[in-house]
C-alpha positions as CSV (number, residue, x, y, z in Angstrom):
1,X,115.2,24.8,-37.5
2,X,112.7,26.7,-35.4
3,X,112.6,30.4,-34.6
4,X,115.8,31.8,-36.1
5,X,117.1,35.0,-37.5
6,X,119.5,35.1,-40.4
7,X,121.7,37.9,-41.7
8,X,124.4,38.3,-44.3
9,X,127.5,40.3,-43.2
10,X,130.7,41.5,-44.9
11,X,133.3,38.7,-44.2
12,X,136.0,41.3,-43.7
13,X,134.5,43.9,-41.4
14,X,131.4,42.1,-40.2
15,X,129.0,44.9,-41.2
16,X,125.5,43.8,-42.2
17,X,124.8,43.7,-46.0
18,X,121.6,44.5,-47.9
19,X,119.4,41.9,-49.7
20,X,121.1,40.5,-52.7
21,X,124.7,41.2,-51.6
22,X,126.9,38.1,-51.1
23,X,128.6,37.7,-47.7
24,X,129.0,35.6,-44.6
25,X,125.9,33.9,-43.2
26,X,125.2,34.6,-39.5
27,X,122.3,33.2,-37.4
28,X,120.9,33.7,-33.9
29,X,117.9,32.3,-32.1
30,X,116.8,30.3,-29.0
31,X,117.6,26.9,-30.5
32,X,121.3,27.9,-31.2
33,X,123.9,26.4,-29.0
34,X,125.5,28.7,-26.4
35,X,129.1,28.0,-27.4
36,X,132.0,25.6,-27.3
37,X,133.8,24.2,-24.3
38,X,136.8,26.4,-25.4
39,X,135.9,30.0,-24.5
40,X,138.3,31.3,-27.2
41,X,136.6,29.3,-29.9
42,X,133.2,30.6,-28.7
43,X,134.5,34.2,-28.8
44,X,135.8,33.6,-32.4
45,X,132.5,32.0,-33.5
46,X,130.2,34.8,-32.2
47,X,129.9,38.4,-33.1
48,X,129.9,41.0,-30.3
49,X,126.1,41.4,-30.7
50,X,125.4,37.6,-30.4
51,X,125.3,36.4,-34.0
52,X,126.8,33.0,-34.8
53,X,129.2,33.0,-37.7
54,X,128.3,29.8,-39.6
55,X,131.3,29.8,-41.9
56,X,129.0,29.7,-44.9
57,X,128.9,32.3,-47.7
58,X,125.5,33.2,-49.1
59,X,123.0,35.8,-50.1
60,X,119.4,36.6,-49.4
61,X,117.2,37.6,-52.2
62,X,114.6,40.4,-51.9
63,X,111.9,37.8,-50.9
64,X,114.1,36.6,-48.0
65,X,115.2,33.3,-49.5
66,X,118.7,32.2,-48.5
67,X,121.2,30.7,-51.1
68,X,124.4,29.2,-49.7
69,X,127.2,29.8,-52.2
70,X,130.2,28.3,-50.5
71,X,132.4,28.4,-47.4
72,X,134.4,31.2,-45.9
73,X,137.5,29.0,-45.9
74,X,137.0,28.6,-49.7
75,X,137.5,32.4,-50.1
76,X,140.7,33.4,-51.9
77,X,142.1,36.8,-50.8
78,X,144.2,38.3,-53.6
79,X,145.6,41.7,-53.0
80,X,142.9,42.6,-50.5
81,X,140.1,41.4,-52.8
82,X,137.8,38.5,-51.8
83,X,137.4,35.9,-54.5
84,X,134.8,33.2,-54.0
85,X,136.2,29.9,-55.2
86,X,132.6,28.7,-55.8
87,X,132.1,31.6,-58.2
88,X,135.2,30.9,-60.2
89,X,134.4,27.2,-60.3
90,X,130.8,27.9,-61.5
91,X,132.0,30.0,-64.4
92,X,134.6,27.4,-65.4
93,X,132.1,24.6,-65.2
94,X,129.9,26.4,-67.8
95,X,132.6,25.8,-70.4
96,X,131.5,22.9,-72.6
97,X,134.8,21.0,-72.3
98,X,135.1,21.1,-68.5
99,X,133.5,18.4,-66.4
100,X,134.7,19.7,-63.1
101,X,136.7,22.6,-61.7
102,X,138.1,23.5,-58.4
103,X,139.7,26.9,-57.6
104,X,142.1,27.3,-54.7
105,X,144.4,30.0,-53.5
106,X,148.2,29.6,-53.4
107,X,150.7,31.8,-51.5
108,X,152.1,34.9,-53.1
109,X,154.6,37.3,-51.4
110,X,153.1,40.4,-53.0
111,X,149.4,39.7,-53.2
112,X,148.9,37.2,-50.3
113,X,147.3,34.6,-52.6
114,X,146.8,34.0,-56.3
115,X,144.1,31.8,-57.9
116,X,144.9,28.3,-59.3
117,X,142.2,26.3,-61.1
118,X,142.3,22.6,-61.4
119,X,140.2,21.3,-64.2
120,X,139.0,18.0,-65.4
121,X,138.3,18.6,-69.1
122,X,137.6,16.5,-72.2
123,X,139.9,18.6,-74.4
124,X,142.9,20.8,-73.8
125,X,142.2,23.7,-71.5
126,X,145.1,26.0,-70.6
127,X,145.6,29.4,-69.1
128,X,145.0,31.3,-72.4
129,X,141.7,29.3,-72.9
130,X,140.7,30.1,-69.3
131,X,141.4,33.8,-69.7
132,X,139.5,34.0,-72.9
133,X,136.5,32.2,-71.3
134,X,136.5,34.4,-68.2
135,X,136.7,37.5,-70.4
136,X,133.9,36.2,-72.6
137,X,131.7,35.7,-69.5
138,X,132.4,39.2,-68.2
139,X,134.2,38.0,-65.1
140,X,136.2,40.8,-63.3
141,X,139.8,40.4,-64.2
142,X,141.1,40.1,-60.6
143,X,139.1,36.9,-60.2
144,X,140.7,35.1,-63.2
145,X,142.9,32.2,-62.4
146,X,146.6,32.8,-62.8
147,X,147.4,29.2,-63.1
148,X,145.4,26.4,-64.7
149,X,146.3,22.7,-64.1
150,X,144.5,20.1,-66.2
151,X,144.0,16.8,-64.3
152,X,142.5,13.5,-65.1
153,X,140.7,13.4,-61.7
154,X,140.5,15.4,-58.5
155,X,141.6,14.0,-55.1
156,X,138.7,13.0,-52.9
157,X,138.3,12.7,-49.1
158,X,136.7,9.5,-47.7
159,X,133.3,11.3,-47.6
160,X,133.6,11.9,-51.4
161,X,134.3,15.6,-51.2
162,X,137.2,17.2,-53.1
163,X,140.3,17.3,-51.0
164,X,141.0,21.1,-51.3
165,X,143.9,21.0,-48.9
166,X,145.7,18.5,-51.2
167,X,145.1,20.8,-54.2
168,X,146.2,23.9,-52.2
169,X,149.5,22.0,-51.3
170,X,150.0,21.1,-55.0
171,X,149.2,24.6,-56.2
172,X,151.7,26.1,-53.6
173,X,154.5,23.9,-54.9
174,X,153.7,24.0,-58.6
175,X,155.4,26.2,-61.1
176,X,153.6,28.4,-63.6
177,X,151.5,26.4,-66.1
């Protein structure tokens, strides 16, 4: 991409964030499209000061390098706290028994959403093992999954990506594990 500005903003209030802080990736520049055919979609995609909301989560380091860490729609909002599904997944996938992990939100009347982790593991991995692992890794307690579902494989979309929507539906209808 040619001449382009990038900034990281708070996904909740849109305020710009300092280097190193994780947030929503926004861009602007002469090569960026002017908008969608649908004026409402354009208004939702752009900030008032002309920055395009990419839908990506990321951070810029102090040298200006951008790291994409996930997607806004993969954000779980539990009791007003933003939880990056990618962050939870990354910590879980550090566990020696886990081959793959996907964290999704499921509805909760009191907190809005709760965190469910689907894991493909070589040995038993339940909620107690998950909590111990998260605690050992120093993960803030509000980010810990409240449900862990061990699966043999994860559902995939035709493009080979994990079908998060299917997992969200399953988590929403599942009882406590």
